[in-house]
N, C-alpha and C positions, 0 to 999 in steps of 0.2 A: 547557578546560571552564569554562563560566561558573558562578558561584555566586550564591545568593540572599543576602539580608541576614544570615540566621542561619548562613551559611557552609555550607549544604547545596547539593548540586549542583542546578542549575536543571533543571526537567523538560525532557525532549527534545521539541522541537517540529519535526517533520520538514517539509521543503518540501512545499508543496501547490499545486495549480492547480485551476481550475474546469473541469469537464467536464460540459456541460449544466447541470443544477441541483445538481450534487454537487461538493463540495470534496474532491478525492481526493489521497491521499499520492503523491508523486513518488518513483520509484526511479531511480537513475542508470543502471542497465543491466538487461538481461533476467535475468541470473543472480541479482542481488540481489532482483529482484521475485519470481522463482520460489522462492527460499529463504524469502522473507517469506510467500508464499502457503502453503507447507508448514507454517511455524511458526504462522500464524494458524489453519489447519485443526486442528492439534494442540491449540492452546490453547483453542479454542472447540468442540471435539468435532465438527467437520465431517467429512463423508466425504472420503476421499482424492481429490485432484484436483478438488475442487468449486470451487476458485478457479483462474482463469487470469490470465495477464498479457498486456498489449498495449502497443504503442508509442503514446504520446500524439500526436495529430495537431496539437497546439498547441505542442509543445516537444520537446526532445531528451531525453525521459525515458520511463519506463514506469509503468503503473498496474495494479492488480488488479481483476478483475471476477468476479462470480458466474457460473459456467459452467452453471447449470441450464438445461434446455431452454426454459423459459418466458422466459428473458432473452436467448436467441439470436435473431438477426435472420434 
């Protein structure tokens, strides 16, 4: 773990990639993305299963997406 000058842990900066005009967090596998989706829903008071995950078409990783009907194609 890297440290800052005052010997505190450096903030976590997850890997990201651009998807359209959004800089999204990259998850290494579907299981990690699904667990993160459930955690984000709980932390932000979102409805259960309001976030989904999908494989990125630009790399070998996964992203989260809002699963509301207005955002579906």
